[in-house]
C-alpha positions as CSV (number, residue, x, y, z in Angstrom):
1,X,65.0,104.3,107.2
2,X,67.5,105.3,108.7
3,X,69.2,108.7,108.2
4,X,72.3,107.2,106.0
5,X,69.9,106.3,103.0
6,X,68.1,108.5,103.0
7,X,71.0,110.9,102.2
8,X,71.8,108.2,99.7
9,X,68.5,108.3,98.6
10,X,68.6,111.9,98.3
11,X,71.7,112.6,96.5
12,X,71.3,109.7,93.6
13,X,67.5,111.3,93.3
14,X,69.4,114.8,93.0
15,X,71.9,112.9,90.1
16,X,69.1,110.7,89.0
17,X,67.2,114.5,87.8
18,X,70.2,116.3,86.7
19,X,71.3,113.5,83.7
20,X,70.8,114.7,80.7
21,X,68.8,111.3,79.2
22,X,66.5,112.5,82.0
23,X,66.1,116.2,81.7
24,X,65.4,115.3,77.7
25,X,62.2,112.7,78.5
26,X,60.5,115.6,80.4
27,X,61.0,117.6,77.7
28,X,59.6,115.5,75.2
29,X,57.2,114.6,77.4
30,X,56.2,118.2,77.2
31,X,56.2,117.9,73.6
32,X,53.6,115.1,73.3
33,X,51.0,117.5,76.1
34,X,51.6,120.2,73.6
35,X,52.2,118.7,69.8
36,X,48.7,119.2,68.1
37,X,49.9,116.2,65.2
38,X,50.7,113.9,68.3
39,X,46.8,115.1,70.3
40,X,45.6,114.0,66.8
41,X,47.1,111.1,66.3
42,X,46.5,109.9,70.1
43,X,42.4,110.6,69.2
44,X,43.3,108.3,66.1
45,X,44.1,105.5,68.1
46,X,41.6,105.4,70.3
47,X,38.9,106.2,67.5
48,X,40.6,103.4,65.4
49,X,41.1,101.5,68.8
50,X,37.2,101.8,70.5
51,X,36.0,100.5,66.3
52,X,38.3,97.6,66.8
53,X,37.1,96.6,70.1
54,X,33.0,97.4,68.7
55,X,33.7,95.1,65.6
56,X,34.6,91.8,66.9
57,X,31.2,90.3,66.3
58,X,31.5,91.5,62.7
59,X,34.4,89.4,61.4
60,X,34.9,91.6,58.0
61,X,34.3,94.9,60.1
62,X,37.2,93.6,63.0
63,X,39.1,92.3,59.7
64,X,38.5,96.8,58.2
65,X,38.9,98.5,61.6
66,X,41.7,95.9,62.5
67,X,44.0,97.4,59.4
68,X,42.9,101.0,60.1
69,X,44.2,100.6,64.3
70,X,47.4,98.9,62.6
71,X,48.2,102.0,61.0
72,X,47.3,104.5,63.3
73,X,49.6,102.6,65.9
74,X,52.0,102.8,62.9
75,X,51.9,106.4,62.6
76,X,51.9,106.7,66.3
77,X,54.7,104.9,67.6
78,X,56.6,105.7,64.9
79,X,56.0,109.4,65.7
80,X,59.5,110.7,65.6
81,X,58.9,112.4,69.1
82,X,56.8,109.9,70.5
83,X,59.9,107.0,69.2
84,X,62.6,108.5,71.3
85,X,60.3,109.2,74.1
86,X,59.3,105.7,74.3
87,X,63.1,104.7,74.4
88,X,63.7,107.1,76.6
89,X,61.5,105.9,78.9
90,X,62.3,102.4,78.8
91,X,65.6,103.2,79.9
92,X,64.7,105.4,82.8
93,X,62.4,102.2,84.0
94,X,64.7,100.3,83.5
95,X,68.0,102.6,86.0
96,X,64.7,102.3,88.5
97,X,63.6,99.3,88.8
98,X,67.9,98.7,89.2
99,X,67.6,101.2,92.0
100,X,64.1,99.5,93.6
101,X,66.0,96.3,93.5
102,X,68.9,96.8,95.3
103,X,66.8,99.3,97.9
104,X,64.8,95.9,98.2
105,X,68.2,94.1,98.6
106,X,69.0,96.9,101.3
107,X,66.3,96.6,103.4
108,X,66.7,92.4,103.3
109,X,69.6,93.2,105.4
């Protein structure tokens, strides 16, 4: 990679990491890691998912576990912190994808 491109990328990375949205992403990520409520929601979701997978051969139990799984997933996904985190994460992913595409275009030239 040439020096000019490296300089531009370094500047972009610094600017990117200082954006309010990116800072909020890291704050929310830390909240998710440290929130006992979210940890419990995630653990319940994993347990429901496991029970759902193990019940595949029993139609009645599978339907019961599917309902429990969907409720657990909704509870996890609709937690305000998780929901905000996922929205911001998607926005950041799209920005990084755009940057990657631009870098690939430059490298093709």
